[in-house]
N, C-alpha and C positions, 0 to 999 in steps of 0.2 A: 588628627582626629580629635575633635572637641567632644568631651563627655558632658552630656546634660542628663537632666532627670525628667521624667514624664510622671506626672501624678495621676494615678488611677484609684479613685476612692481614697483610702487613707495610706496607700502604698506609693512608694516613689520607685520607678523602674529607670535604670540607667539606659540611655541610648546615645548614640553618636551620629553626627551627620558627616558623612563622608564626602559625597558629591551632592550637587544640587538635585533635589528629588529622591535621593536615596538615603535611608536611615538604617543603621546597624544597631542592633540590640545585643550588647556584649554577653548578656546572660544566655543567649541562645547559641553562642559559639563556644568552642572548647576554651578552657582557661588559658589566658594569654595569647589567644590566637585571634587576629584581626580579620580573618577571613570569614565569610558567612558560609556555612555548610547547611544544605538543605536537610530537613528532618527525615524525608523519605527519599532515598535515591532510587529512581527507577532504573532498571536495566535498559540499555539501549537494544531494543528488540528488532530494530530495523537492520542491524549489522550482525545478527545472530548467524553463526556459521554452522550450526547443527544441520545435517542433511535433512532430517524430518521438518525442521522449520523452513528450510529453503524450499522443500517440496511444497509445503503448504502455502508459502508465500507465492510461489510460482502458479499454483492452482488458483489462488485468489486473483492474481493478475489476469489470468486466462479467463476467469469468469467475468471479471469487470470488462475486459475486452469484448466478450461476447455480448454483454448487455449494452455496451456502447454501440456495437454493431447493429443490435436489434433496434435500438432508439433511432439511429440514423436510417435504417430500413423503413421503419414505421413513418417517420417524419417525411422522408423524401417520397415514398410511395403514396402517402396521403396527398401530398401535393400533386403528384403525377395523376392520381386518380381524380382529384378535384379539377384539374386542368382538362383531363380527357372528357369528364362528364359535362363540363361547362361549354366546351368548344366543339366537341365531336362526339356526342353521345350515341350516335348510331354505329361508330366503329370503335370497339373496346380495345385499343392498342395497349392500354395500361396492363393488360394481362401478361404481355411478354416480359416487361421488367419485373412484374410482381413474381411470376414464376421462375425467371432466370435467377434473380437475386435471392429469391426464397430458397432455391435449392442450395445455393452457396451458403446461405444462413443456416439451413438445416444441417449441412455438414459441419459447419462451425460449431453448432450446438452439440452435435454428436461427439466431435472431437474433444470438446471441453467436459462434457457431462458423463460420457461413458468412459470408464476407466479401462482403456484398452491395455493389453500386455505390452504395447510398444514402449512404454516408459521404462519398464524394467529391462527390456531388451536393449535400449539405447544405453542405460546406465551400465549394463554389463560390458557392452562394446567400449565405453569410455574407460572403464576400469581395466580392460585388456590393454588398451592403447597406453594408459598410464603405466601398467606393468611392464610393457615393452620398452618404454622410455626410461623407466626408473627400476631396473631389475633389483630384487632383494638378494644380496649376496648370501651364499650358502653358509650355514653356521658351523 
């Protein structure tokens, strides 16, 4: 690593070129350490193992899934409605897919946005199964 100096105003700041396109400033690293450490290390929140975080992540994924479902419903049924009214306006066959798929979308939304007690029930069942498989020895 070749140490050079960068002149900023009346100051000379040391820097080193390690690889093409990469510049290291030794004064930003720990003394005698050639590796670059970021100033702020963010926690990797995507791999958080706390149950409350995992529940929140699961709920966000369910909401995103619902909004994708809603977008597909609107796009496809808009196309079907346009096709129906352009080619056969006297027979509104588009109401069948609108209502059928709409009922499915309604139940999807209810499952996502209404916090039913089923989630706690499922968690208790999982905990019982884990306790059966990994019994705690008596003290």
